[in-house]
DSSP file (Angstrom, degrees, kcal/mol; ACC not computed):
  #  RESIDUE AA STRUCTURE BP1 BP2  ACC     N-H-->O    O-->H-N    N-H-->O    O-->H-N    TCO  KAPPA ALPHA  PHI   PSI    X-CA   Y-CA   Z-CA
    1    1 A M              0   0    0      0, 0.0     2,-0.2     0, 0.0     0, 0.0   0.000 360.0 360.0 360.0 135.5   80.6 -131.2  107.4
    2    2 A A        -     0   0    0      1,-0.1     2,-0.1     3,-0.0     0, 0.0  -0.504 360.0-108.8 -76.3 141.5   83.5 -128.9  106.4
    3    3 A A        -     0   0    0     -2,-0.2    -1,-0.1     1,-0.1     3,-0.1  -0.368  39.4 -97.3 -68.1 150.1   86.6 -130.6  105.2
    4    4 A D        -     0   0    0      1,-0.1    -1,-0.1    -2,-0.1     0, 0.0  -0.421  47.3-105.7 -68.4 144.7   89.7 -130.4  107.4
    5    5 A P        -     0   0    0      0, 0.0     2,-1.2     0, 0.0    -1,-0.1  -0.333  27.2-111.5 -70.7 155.3   92.0 -127.6  106.4
    6    6 A K        -     0   0    0     -3,-0.1    -3,-0.0     1,-0.0    -2,-0.0  -0.752  42.0-143.4 -84.5  93.3   95.3 -128.5  104.7
    7    7 A W        -     0   0    0     -2,-1.2     2,-0.2     1,-0.1     6,-0.0  -0.121  18.9-102.2 -63.0 154.2   97.7 -127.5  107.5
    8    8 A L        -     0   0    0      1,-0.1    -1,-0.1     4,-0.1     0, 0.0  -0.561  31.8-124.8 -78.5 139.6  101.0 -125.9  106.5
    9    9 A S     >  -     0   0    0     -2,-0.2     4,-3.3     1,-0.1     5,-0.3  -0.316  34.8 -97.4 -70.8 165.3  104.1 -128.1  106.6
   10   10 A P  H  > S+     0   0    0      0, 0.0     4,-2.2     0, 0.0     5,-0.1   0.894 127.2  45.8 -54.3 -41.9  107.0 -126.9  108.8
   11   11 A D  H  > S+     0   0    0      2,-0.2     4,-2.2     1,-0.2     5,-0.2   0.894 113.2  50.0 -71.6 -37.7  108.7 -125.4  105.7
   12   12 A E  H  > S+     0   0    0      2,-0.2     4,-2.8     1,-0.2    -1,-0.2   0.916 111.9  48.4 -59.6 -43.7  105.5 -123.8  104.5
   13   13 A L  H  X S+     0   0    0     -4,-3.3     4,-2.9     2,-0.2     5,-0.2   0.915 109.8  50.6 -67.8 -41.0  104.9 -122.3  107.9
   14   14 A A  H  X S+     0   0    0     -4,-2.2     4,-1.8    -5,-0.3    -1,-0.2   0.917 113.4  47.0 -61.6 -42.0  108.4 -121.0  108.2
   15   15 A A  H  X S+     0   0    0     -4,-2.2     4,-2.3     2,-0.2    -2,-0.2   0.936 113.7  47.9 -60.4 -47.6  108.0 -119.3  104.7
   16   16 A W  H  X S+     0   0    0     -4,-2.8     4,-3.0     1,-0.2     5,-0.2   0.926 110.6  50.3 -63.6 -45.0  104.6 -117.9  105.6
   17   17 A L  H  X S+     0   0    0     -4,-2.9     4,-2.2     1,-0.2    -1,-0.2   0.851 110.8  50.5 -65.0 -34.1  105.9 -116.5  109.0
   18   18 A S  H  X S+     0   0    0     -4,-1.8     4,-1.9    -5,-0.2    -1,-0.2   0.928 113.3  45.0 -68.8 -43.4  108.8 -114.8  107.2
   19   19 A L  H  X S+     0   0    0     -4,-2.3     4,-2.5     2,-0.2    -2,-0.2   0.880 111.5  52.7 -64.7 -39.0  106.6 -113.2  104.7
   20   20 A A  H  X S+     0   0    0     -4,-3.0     4,-1.4     2,-0.2    -2,-0.2   0.907 109.4  49.2 -64.3 -40.5  104.0 -112.2  107.3
   21   21 A G  H  X S+     0   0    0     -4,-2.2     4,-2.9    -5,-0.2     5,-0.3   0.897 111.8  49.1 -65.5 -37.5  106.8 -110.5  109.3
   22   22 A L  H  X S+     0   0    0     -4,-1.9     4,-2.1     1,-0.2    -2,-0.2   0.912 107.4  54.6 -63.1 -42.5  108.0 -108.7  106.1
   23   23 A M  H  < S+     0   0    0     -4,-2.5    -1,-0.2     1,-0.2    -2,-0.2   0.824 117.8  36.5 -65.2 -29.2  104.5 -107.5  105.3
   24   24 A F  H  X S+     0   0    0     -4,-1.4     4,-0.8    -5,-0.1    -2,-0.2   0.884 122.4  40.4 -86.5 -44.0  104.2 -106.0  108.8
   25   25 A K  H  X S+     0   0    0     -4,-2.9     4,-2.1    -5,-0.2    -3,-0.2   0.886 107.7  54.7 -79.6 -41.8  107.7 -104.7  109.3
   26   26 A L  H  X S+     0   0    0     -4,-2.1     4,-2.7    -5,-0.3     5,-0.3   0.940 105.8  51.7 -65.7 -48.6  108.8 -103.2  105.9
   27   27 A P  H  > S+     0   0    0      0, 0.0     4,-2.6     0, 0.0    -1,-0.2   0.892 111.7  48.0 -56.8 -37.1  105.8 -100.8  105.5
   28   28 A G  H  X S+     0   0    0     -4,-0.8     4,-2.6     2,-0.2    -2,-0.2   0.904 110.7  51.1 -67.8 -39.6  106.4  -99.4  109.0
   29   29 A A  H  X S+     0   0    0     -4,-2.1     4,-2.0     2,-0.2    -1,-0.2   0.936 113.8  44.6 -61.3 -47.4  110.1  -98.9  108.3
   30   30 A L  H  X S+     0   0    0     -4,-2.7     4,-2.2     1,-0.2    -2,-0.2   0.895 113.3  49.5 -66.4 -39.5  109.4  -97.1  105.0
   31   31 A D  H  X S+     0   0    0     -4,-2.6     4,-2.9    -5,-0.3     5,-0.2   0.894 109.4  53.5 -63.1 -39.8  106.7  -95.0  106.6
   32   32 A S  H  X S+     0   0    0     -4,-2.6     4,-2.8     2,-0.2     5,-0.2   0.930 109.7  46.9 -59.1 -49.1  109.0  -94.0  109.4
   33   33 A Q  H  X S+     0   0    0     -4,-2.0     4,-2.5     1,-0.2     5,-0.3   0.916 116.0  44.3 -60.1 -45.7  111.7  -92.9  107.1
   34   34 A L  H  X>S+     0   0    0     -4,-2.2     4,-2.8     2,-0.2     6,-1.2   0.905 114.6  49.0 -71.8 -38.5  109.4  -90.8  104.9
   35   35 A Q  H  X5S+     0   0    0     -4,-2.9     4,-0.9     4,-0.3    -2,-0.2   0.939 115.5  44.7 -59.7 -47.9  107.5  -89.3  108.0
   36   36 A R  H  <5S+     0   0    0     -4,-2.8    -2,-0.2    -5,-0.2    -1,-0.2   0.917 125.4  30.2 -61.6 -47.5  110.9  -88.4  109.6
   37   37 A D  H  <5S+     0   0    0     -4,-2.5    -2,-0.2    -5,-0.2    -1,-0.2   0.730 139.9   9.7 -88.7 -25.8  112.5  -86.9  106.5
   38   38 A S  H  <5S-     0   0    0     -4,-2.8    -3,-0.2    -5,-0.3    -2,-0.2   0.476  88.0-118.0-138.1  -7.3  109.6  -85.6  104.5
   39   39 A G  S  <<S+     0   0    0     -5,-1.2     2,-0.4    -4,-0.9    -4,-0.3   0.778  74.5 124.0  70.2  23.6  106.4  -85.6  106.6
   40   40 A L        -     0   0    0     -6,-1.2    -1,-0.3    -9,-0.1     2,-0.2  -0.865  59.5-130.1-113.9 147.7  104.8  -88.0  104.1
   41   41 A T     >  -     0   0    0     -2,-0.4     4,-2.7    -7,-0.1     5,-0.2  -0.583  33.6-109.7 -83.3 161.6  103.2  -91.4  104.5
   42   42 A H  H  > S+     0   0    0      1,-0.2     4,-2.5    -2,-0.2     5,-0.2   0.905 121.2  52.1 -59.5 -38.3  104.4  -94.1  102.1
   43   43 A F  H  > S+     0   0    0      2,-0.2     4,-2.3     1,-0.2    -1,-0.2   0.923 108.2  50.3 -64.9 -43.4  101.0  -94.0  100.4
   44   44 A E  H  > S+     0   0    0      1,-0.2     4,-2.3     2,-0.2    -1,-0.2   0.899 110.9  50.0 -59.5 -40.8  101.3  -90.2   99.9
   45   45 A Y  H  X S+     0   0    0     -4,-2.7     4,-2.9     1,-0.2    -2,-0.2   0.921 109.1  51.9 -62.6 -42.6  104.7  -90.8   98.4
   46   46 A L  H  X S+     0   0    0     -4,-2.5     4,-3.2     2,-0.2    -2,-0.2   0.897 108.8  50.7 -60.3 -42.0  103.4  -93.4   96.1
   47   47 A V  H  X S+     0   0    0     -4,-2.3     4,-2.1     2,-0.2    -1,-0.2   0.941 113.4  44.3 -63.8 -46.4  100.6  -91.1   94.9
   48   48 A L  H  X S+     0   0    0     -4,-2.3     4,-2.5     2,-0.2    -2,-0.2   0.921 115.2  48.3 -64.9 -40.9  103.1  -88.3   94.1
   49   49 A A  H  X S+     0   0    0     -4,-2.9     4,-2.0     2,-0.2    -2,-0.2   0.944 109.3  53.5 -67.4 -44.3  105.6  -90.7   92.5
   50   50 A G  H  < S+     0   0    0     -4,-3.2     4,-0.2     1,-0.2    -1,-0.2   0.886 112.1  45.4 -56.5 -40.4  102.7  -92.2   90.3
   51   51 A L  H >< S+     0   0    0     -4,-2.1     3,-1.4    -5,-0.2    -1,-0.2   0.906 109.0  54.7 -69.1 -40.7  101.8  -88.8   89.1
   52   52 A S  H 3< S+     0   0    0     -4,-2.5    -2,-0.2     1,-0.3    -1,-0.2   0.855 109.1  49.2 -61.0 -34.7  105.5  -87.8   88.4
   53   53 A E  T 3< S+     0   0    0     -4,-2.0    -1,-0.3    -5,-0.2     2,-0.2   0.441  96.4  94.8 -86.3   0.6  105.9  -90.9   86.2
   54   54 A S  S X  S-     0   0    0     -3,-1.4     3,-2.4    -4,-0.2     2,-0.2  -0.560  90.4 -92.9 -92.3 149.7  102.7  -90.1   84.3
   55   55 A E  G >  S+     0   0    0      1,-0.3     3,-1.2    -2,-0.2    -1,-0.1  -0.486 116.9   5.2 -60.4 127.9  102.4  -88.2   81.0
   56   56 A G  G 3  S-     0   0    0      1,-0.2    -1,-0.3    -2,-0.2     3,-0.1   0.591 119.7 -86.8  71.0  11.2  101.8  -84.6   81.8
   57   57 A R  G <  S+     0   0    0     -3,-2.4    47,-3.0     1,-0.2     2,-0.3   0.819 101.4 117.7  56.3  32.8  102.2  -85.6   85.5
   58   58 A S  E <   +A  103   0A   0     -3,-1.2     2,-0.3    45,-0.2    -1,-0.2  -0.950  36.6 170.4-131.4 145.6   98.4  -86.4   85.5
   59   59 A R  E     -A  102   0A   0     43,-2.1    43,-2.9    -2,-0.3     2,-0.2  -0.982  40.7-100.6-147.4 153.6   96.3  -89.6   86.0
   60   60 A R  E  >  -A  101   0A   0     -2,-0.3     4,-2.6    41,-0.2    41,-0.2  -0.506  38.3-120.4 -64.6 143.1   92.7  -90.4   86.3
   61   61 A M  H  > S+     0   0    0     39,-2.5     4,-2.5     1,-0.2     5,-0.2   0.893 113.0  52.6 -56.9 -43.6   92.0  -90.9   90.0
   62   62 A S  H  > S+     0   0    0     38,-0.3     4,-1.8     1,-0.2    -1,-0.2   0.910 111.6  46.3 -60.9 -41.6   90.8  -94.5   89.3
   63   63 A D  H  > S+     0   0    0      1,-0.2     4,-2.5     2,-0.2    -1,-0.2   0.910 111.9  50.9 -68.4 -40.1   94.0  -95.3   87.5
   64   64 A L  H  X S+     0   0    0     -4,-2.6     4,-2.5     2,-0.2    -2,-0.2   0.897 106.9  54.8 -68.1 -38.2   96.2  -93.7   90.2
   65   65 A A  H  <>S+     0   0    0     -4,-2.5     5,-2.8     1,-0.2     4,-0.3   0.934 111.3  44.9 -58.9 -45.6   94.3  -95.8   92.9
   66   66 A G  H ><5S+     0   0    0     -4,-1.8     3,-1.0     1,-0.2    -2,-0.2   0.905 112.1  51.1 -66.0 -40.9   95.2  -99.0   91.1
   67   67 A W  H 3<5S+     0   0    0     -4,-2.5    -1,-0.2     1,-0.2    -2,-0.2   0.895 114.3  43.8 -64.2 -38.1   98.8  -97.9   90.5
   68   68 A A  T 3<5S-     0   0    0     -4,-2.5    -1,-0.2    -5,-0.2    -2,-0.2   0.376 111.2-120.5 -88.2   5.2   99.2  -97.0   94.2
   69   69 A N  T < 5S+     0   0    0     -3,-1.0     2,-0.3    -4,-0.3    -3,-0.2   0.906  72.6 118.5  59.2  44.8   97.5 -100.2   95.4
   70   70 A G      < -     0   0    0     -5,-2.8    -1,-0.2    -6,-0.2     2,-0.2  -0.872  67.7 -97.8-133.2 169.0   94.8  -98.3   97.3
   71   71 A S     >  -     0   0    0     -2,-0.3     4,-2.7     1,-0.1     5,-0.2  -0.489  32.5-117.3 -81.6 158.4   91.1  -97.8   97.2
   72   72 A L  H  > S+     0   0    0      2,-0.2     4,-2.3     1,-0.2     5,-0.1   0.861 116.7  54.0 -60.5 -35.8   89.5  -94.8   95.4
   73   73 A S  H  > S+     0   0    0      2,-0.2     4,-1.8     1,-0.2    -1,-0.2   0.951 110.6  44.6 -66.1 -47.8   88.1  -93.6   98.8
   74   74 A R  H  > S+     0   0    0      1,-0.2     4,-2.2     2,-0.2    -2,-0.2   0.923 113.7  51.4 -62.4 -40.4   91.6  -93.7  100.5
   75   75 A L  H  X S+     0   0    0     -4,-2.7     4,-3.0     1,-0.2     5,-0.3   0.919 105.9  54.8 -63.9 -41.2   93.1  -92.0   97.4
   76   76 A S  H  X S+     0   0    0     -4,-2.3     4,-1.7     1,-0.2    -1,-0.2   0.880 109.6  47.2 -60.2 -37.2   90.5  -89.2   97.5
   77   77 A H  H  X S+     0   0    0     -4,-1.8     4,-1.8     2,-0.2    -1,-0.2   0.898 114.3  46.9 -70.4 -40.2   91.3  -88.5  101.2
   78   78 A V  H  X S+     0   0    0     -4,-2.2     4,-2.4     2,-0.2    -2,-0.2   0.890 110.8  50.2 -68.7 -39.0   95.0  -88.5  100.5
   79   79 A V  H  X S+     0   0    0     -4,-3.0     4,-2.5     2,-0.2    -1,-0.2   0.864 105.9  57.2 -67.5 -34.5   94.7  -86.3   97.4
   80   80 A K  H  X S+     0   0    0     -4,-1.7     4,-1.9    -5,-0.3    -1,-0.2   0.928 110.4  45.1 -60.3 -45.1   92.6  -83.8   99.4
   81   81 A R  H  X S+     0   0    0     -4,-1.8     4,-0.9     1,-0.2    -2,-0.2   0.899 112.9  48.6 -61.2 -42.8   95.6  -83.6  101.9
   82   82 A L  H  <>S+     0   0    0     -4,-2.4     5,-2.5     1,-0.2     6,-0.7   0.825 109.1  54.6 -73.5 -28.9   98.1  -83.3   99.2
   83   83 A E  H ><5S+     0   0    0     -4,-2.5     3,-2.0     4,-0.2    -1,-0.2   0.907 103.1  56.5 -60.4 -45.2   96.0  -80.6   97.5
   84   84 A S  H 3<5S+     0   0    0     -4,-1.9    -1,-0.2     1,-0.3    -2,-0.2   0.785 107.2  49.5 -60.7 -27.3   95.9  -78.6  100.8
   85   85 A R  T 3<5S-     0   0    0     -4,-0.9    -1,-0.3    -3,-0.2    -2,-0.2   0.402 118.6-113.8 -94.1   2.5   99.7  -78.6  100.7
   86   86 A G  T < 5S+     0   0    0     -3,-2.0    22,-0.5     2,-0.2    21,-0.3   0.675  86.1 114.0  78.9  17.7   99.7  -77.4   97.1
   87   87 A F  S   <S+     0   0    0     -5,-2.5    18,-2.2    20,-0.2     2,-0.3   0.681  75.1  29.2 -93.3 -21.2  101.2  -80.6   95.7
   88   88 A V  E     -B  104   0A   0     -6,-0.7     2,-0.4    16,-0.3    16,-0.2  -0.983  60.1-160.7-143.2 147.3   98.3  -81.9   93.7
   89   89 A E  E     -B  103   0A   0     14,-2.6    14,-3.1    -2,-0.3     2,-0.4  -0.977  11.8-151.3-127.3 143.6   95.4  -80.3   91.7
   90   90 A R  E     +B  102   0A   0     -2,-0.4    12,-0.2    12,-0.2    10,-0.0  -0.886  22.4 157.8-111.0 147.5   92.2  -82.1   90.7
   91   91 A R  E     -B  101   0A   0     10,-2.1    10,-3.4    -2,-0.4     2,-0.1  -0.983  45.0 -84.5-155.9 162.9   90.0  -81.3   87.7
   92   92 A P  E     -B  100   0A   0      0, 0.0     8,-0.2     0, 0.0     5,-0.2  -0.419  54.4 -99.2 -66.6 147.6   87.4  -83.0   85.5
   93   93 A A        -     0   0    0      6,-3.3     3,-0.2     3,-0.8     6,-0.2  -0.418  24.4-130.6 -66.8 142.5   88.8  -85.0   82.6
   94   94 A E  S    S+     0   0    0      1,-0.2     3,-0.2    -2,-0.1    -1,-0.1   0.852 107.3  41.5 -64.9 -34.9   88.7  -83.1   79.3
   95   95 A D  S    S+     0   0    0      1,-0.3     2,-0.3     2,-0.0    -1,-0.2   0.655 130.1  21.7 -87.6 -18.3   87.0  -86.1   77.5
   96   96 A D    >   -     0   0    0     -3,-0.2     3,-2.0     3,-0.2    -3,-0.8  -0.783  61.0-161.1-154.1 103.6   84.6  -87.0   80.3
   97   97 A G  T 3  S+     0   0    0      1,-0.3    -3,-0.1    -2,-0.3    -1,-0.1   0.637  89.8  68.3 -62.3 -14.3   83.6  -84.5   83.0
   98   98 A R  T 3  S+     0   0    0     -6,-0.1     2,-0.4     2,-0.1    -1,-0.3   0.657  89.8  76.0 -80.5 -14.6   82.4  -87.4   85.2
   99   99 A I  S <  S-     0   0    0     -3,-2.0    -6,-3.3    -6,-0.2     2,-0.4  -0.821  75.2-141.3-100.8 134.0   86.0  -88.5   85.6
  100  100 A T  E     - B   0  92A   0     -2,-0.4   -39,-2.5    -8,-0.2     2,-0.4  -0.789  11.0-158.3 -98.5 138.9   88.4  -86.7   87.9
  101  101 A V  E     -AB  60  91A   0    -10,-3.4   -10,-2.1    -2,-0.4     2,-0.4  -0.936   4.6-150.4-115.7 136.9   92.1  -86.3   87.0
  102  102 A A  E     -AB  59  90A   0    -43,-2.9   -43,-2.1    -2,-0.4     2,-0.4  -0.890  13.5-167.0-104.5 136.4   94.8  -85.6   89.5
  103  103 A T  E     -AB  58  89A   0    -14,-3.1   -14,-2.6    -2,-0.4     2,-0.4  -0.984  20.9-127.6-127.6 133.9   97.9  -83.5   88.4
  104  104 A L  E     - B   0  88A   0    -47,-3.0   -16,-0.3    -2,-0.4   -17,-0.1  -0.662  30.3-140.4 -76.4 126.3  101.2  -83.1   90.3
  105  105 A T     >  -     0   0    0    -18,-2.2     4,-2.5    -2,-0.4     5,-0.2  -0.333  25.1-104.1 -82.2 172.0  101.9  -79.4   90.6
  106  106 A D  H  > S+     0   0    0      2,-0.2     4,-2.6     1,-0.2     5,-0.2   0.880 124.8  51.5 -62.4 -41.0  105.4  -77.9   90.2
  107  107 A A  H  > S+     0   0    0    -21,-0.3     4,-2.3     2,-0.2    -1,-0.2   0.922 109.3  50.3 -64.5 -42.0  105.6  -77.5   94.0
  108  108 A G  H  > S+     0   0    0    -22,-0.5     4,-2.7     2,-0.2    -2,-0.2   0.909 110.4  49.6 -59.8 -44.1  104.6  -81.1   94.4
  109  109 A F  H  X S+     0   0    0     -4,-2.5     4,-2.3     1,-0.2    -2,-0.2   0.929 111.0  48.6 -59.4 -46.6  107.2  -82.2   91.9
  110  110 A A  H  X S+     0   0    0     -4,-2.6     4,-1.0     1,-0.2    -1,-0.2   0.873 111.8  50.0 -64.5 -36.0  109.9  -80.2   93.7
  111  111 A F  H >X S+     0   0    0     -4,-2.3     4,-1.6     1,-0.2     3,-0.5   0.920 109.6  51.2 -66.1 -40.5  108.9  -81.6   97.0
  112  112 A L  H 3X S+     0   0    0     -4,-2.7     4,-2.7     1,-0.2    -2,-0.2   0.873 104.1  58.4 -60.7 -36.7  109.0  -85.2   95.6
  113  113 A E  H 3< S+     0   0    0     -4,-2.3    -1,-0.2     1,-0.2    -2,-0.2   0.821 109.0  44.4 -65.4 -27.2  112.5  -84.5   94.3
  114  114 A T  H << S+     0   0    0     -4,-1.0     4,-0.4    -3,-0.5    -1,-0.2   0.788 116.4  46.7 -83.3 -26.0  113.7  -83.7   97.9
  115  115 A A  H  X S+     0   0    0     -4,-1.6     4,-1.8     1,-0.1     3,-0.3   0.779  98.6  71.3 -83.3 -30.1  111.9  -86.7   99.3
  116  116 A A  H  X S+     0   0    0     -4,-2.7     4,-3.0     1,-0.2     5,-0.3   0.893  88.7  56.6 -60.7 -46.0  113.0  -89.3   96.8
  117  117 A P  H  > S+     0   0    0      0, 0.0     4,-2.2     0, 0.0    -1,-0.2   0.912 110.4  45.2 -56.1 -43.3  116.7  -89.7   97.6
  118  118 A G  H  > S+     0   0    0     -4,-0.4     4,-2.0    -3,-0.3    -2,-0.2   0.907 115.2  47.5 -65.2 -42.9  115.9  -90.6  101.3
  119  119 A H  H  X S+     0   0    0     -4,-1.8     4,-2.4     2,-0.2     5,-0.2   0.923 112.3  49.1 -67.5 -40.6  113.1  -93.1  100.2
  120  120 A V  H  X S+     0   0    0     -4,-3.0     4,-2.7     1,-0.2    -2,-0.2   0.898 109.1  52.8 -64.0 -40.2  115.3  -94.7   97.6
  121  121 A A  H  X S+     0   0    0     -4,-2.2     4,-2.6    -5,-0.3    -1,-0.2   0.909 110.4  48.4 -62.2 -40.6  118.1  -95.1  100.1
  122  122 A A  H  X S+     0   0    0     -4,-2.0     4,-2.7     2,-0.2     5,-0.3   0.908 112.1  47.7 -63.9 -43.4  115.7  -96.8  102.5
  123  123 A V  H  X>S+     0   0    0     -4,-2.4     4,-2.3     2,-0.2     5,-1.6   0.908 113.9  48.8 -64.1 -42.7  114.4  -99.2   99.7
  124  124 A R  H  <>S+     0   0    0     -4,-2.7     5,-3.1    -5,-0.2     6,-0.3   0.947 115.1  44.4 -61.3 -49.3  118.0  -99.9   98.7
  125  125 A E  H  <5S+     0   0    0     -4,-2.6    -2,-0.2     1,-0.2    -1,-0.2   0.902 121.5  35.5 -62.8 -45.6  119.0 -100.6  102.4
  126  126 A Y  H  <5S+     0   0    0     -4,-2.7    -1,-0.2    -5,-0.1    -2,-0.2   0.809 137.1   4.9 -84.1 -31.7  116.0 -102.7  103.4
  127  127 A V  T ><5S+     0   0    0     -4,-2.3     3,-1.1    -5,-0.3     4,-0.5   0.760 122.7  44.6-120.6 -67.7  115.4 -104.6  100.1
  128  128 A I  G > <S+     0   0    0     -5,-1.6     3,-1.4     1,-0.3    -4,-0.2   0.904 115.7  43.5 -63.6 -48.2  117.7 -104.2   97.1
  129  129 A D  G 3 <S+     0   0    0     -5,-3.1    -1,-0.3     1,-0.3    -4,-0.1   0.605 104.8  65.6 -75.1  -8.8  121.1 -104.4   98.9
  130  130 A A  G <  S+     0   0    0     -3,-1.1     2,-0.3    -6,-0.3    -1,-0.3   0.535 101.7  60.2 -82.7  -8.4  119.9 -107.4  101.0
  131  131 A L  S <  S-     0   0    0     -3,-1.4    -4,-0.0    -4,-0.5     0, 0.0  -0.897  79.0-123.2-124.6 148.5  119.6 -109.5   97.9
  132  132 A T     >  -     0   0    0     -2,-0.3     4,-2.6     1,-0.1     5,-0.2  -0.405  42.1-102.4 -73.9 164.5  121.8 -110.8   95.1
  133  133 A P  H  > S+     0   0    0      0, 0.0     4,-2.1     0, 0.0     5,-0.1   0.892 125.3  51.2 -53.3 -41.0  120.8 -109.9   91.5
  134  134 A E  H  > S+     0   0    0      2,-0.2     4,-2.2     1,-0.2     5,-0.1   0.912 110.4  47.2 -63.8 -44.0  119.4 -113.5   91.2
  135  135 A Q  H  > S+     0   0    0      2,-0.2     4,-3.3     1,-0.2    -1,-0.2   0.874 109.7  54.2 -65.1 -38.1  117.4 -113.2   94.4
  136  136 A L  H  X S+     0   0    0     -4,-2.6     4,-2.0     2,-0.2    -1,-0.2   0.918 109.1  47.6 -59.8 -44.8  116.1 -109.8   93.3
  137  137 A A  H  X S+     0   0    0     -4,-2.1     4,-2.0     2,-0.2    -2,-0.2   0.922 113.9  48.0 -61.8 -44.2  114.9 -111.4   90.0
  138  138 A Q  H  X S+     0   0    0     -4,-2.2     4,-2.9     1,-0.2     5,-0.3   0.902 108.0  56.0 -63.9 -43.0  113.3 -114.3   92.0
  139  139 A L  H  X S+     0   0    0     -4,-3.3     4,-3.4     1,-0.2     5,-0.3   0.935 106.9  49.5 -55.4 -47.1  111.6 -111.8   94.4
  140  140 A R  H  X S+     0   0    0     -4,-2.0     4,-2.9     1,-0.2     5,-0.2   0.943 112.4  47.2 -59.3 -48.3  110.0 -110.1   91.4
  141  141 A V  H  X S+     0   0    0     -4,-2.0     4,-2.3     1,-0.2    -1,-0.2   0.942 115.4  44.5 -60.2 -48.0  108.6 -113.4   90.0
  142  142 A V  H  X S+     0   0    0     -4,-2.9     4,-2.4     2,-0.2    -2,-0.2   0.920 114.2  48.1 -68.1 -43.2  107.3 -114.5   93.3
  143  143 A A  H  X S+     0   0    0     -4,-3.4     4,-2.9    -5,-0.3    -1,-0.2   0.923 112.4  50.0 -61.5 -41.2  105.7 -111.2   94.3
  144  144 A D  H  X S+     0   0    0     -4,-2.9     4,-2.1    -5,-0.3    -2,-0.2   0.899 110.5  50.2 -60.5 -41.9  104.1 -111.0   90.8
  145  145 A Q  H  X S+     0   0    0     -4,-2.3     4,-1.0    -5,-0.2    -1,-0.2   0.915 114.4  44.1 -63.7 -42.0  102.7 -114.6   91.2
  146  146 A I  H >X S+     0   0    0     -4,-2.4     4,-2.1     1,-0.2     3,-0.7   0.943 113.0  50.7 -67.0 -47.1  101.3 -113.7   94.7
  147  147 A L  H 3X S+     0   0    0     -4,-2.9     4,-3.3     1,-0.3     7,-0.2   0.847 103.1  60.5 -62.3 -33.6   99.9 -110.4   93.5
  148  148 A A  H 3< S+     0   0    0     -4,-2.1    -1,-0.3     1,-0.2    -2,-0.2   0.853 110.3  42.2 -62.6 -32.4   98.2 -112.2   90.6
  149  149 A R  H << S+     0   0    0     -4,-1.0    -2,-0.2    -3,-0.7    -1,-0.2   0.825 118.0  44.2 -79.0 -34.0   96.3 -114.3   93.1
  150  150 A V  H  < S+     0   0    0     -4,-2.1    -2,-0.2     1,-0.2    -3,-0.2   0.883 133.7  16.2 -79.0 -40.8   95.5 -111.5   95.4
  151  151 A D    ><  +     0   0    0     -4,-3.3     3,-2.0    -5,-0.2    -1,-0.2  -0.638  66.1 174.3-136.6  77.2   94.5 -109.0   92.7
  152  152 A P  T 3  S+     0   0    0      0, 0.0    -1,-0.1     0, 0.0    -4,-0.1   0.716  78.4  59.8 -59.4 -20.7   93.9 -110.8   89.4
  153  153 A D  T 3  S+     0   0    0      2,-0.1     2,-0.5     0, 0.0    -5,-0.1   0.688  87.5  86.7 -79.2 -21.9   92.7 -107.6   87.7
  154  154 A K  S <  S-     0   0    0     -3,-2.0     2,-0.4    -7,-0.2    -3,-0.1  -0.676  74.4-139.3 -89.0 126.1   96.0 -105.8   88.3
  155  155 A S              0   0    0     -2,-0.5    -2,-0.1     1,-0.1    -1,-0.0  -0.693 360.0 360.0 -84.4 137.5   98.6 -106.4   85.6
  156  156 A C              0   0    0     -2,-0.4    -1,-0.1   -12,-0.1   -12,-0.1   0.385 360.0 360.0 -88.9 360.0  102.2 -106.8   86.9
């Protein structure tokens, strides 16, 4: 016989419902801003940003998938779309031809530079400016603790 579940207390339930609402509403708000202003999804933006912050504006696809919190399959589809727009190029890794490397093109970098201000403004409006510096520090600790349980292999 299965053990009875450990039901949430009223405070635990309230915290969970707030987090669940955030998990559903924030991605949609960020996607809406990016779609409206740049024609990008939030995941596409993360892929471009991840490449822009990498040495040589390049990353192995597997590393990029982890950085963007997506599967390799999802990343492959997104990179294909970004390639068709001239924003990304793929090639075999120089040290191991079995590994694929994605590189942000100059056109992709220029496009990202036009998309970034609106995205940063949305992040600031929805998250950063809603919190005190102390709350922001707490948010990072809490988010890192939860991420460590959800994805133990990902370093925060």
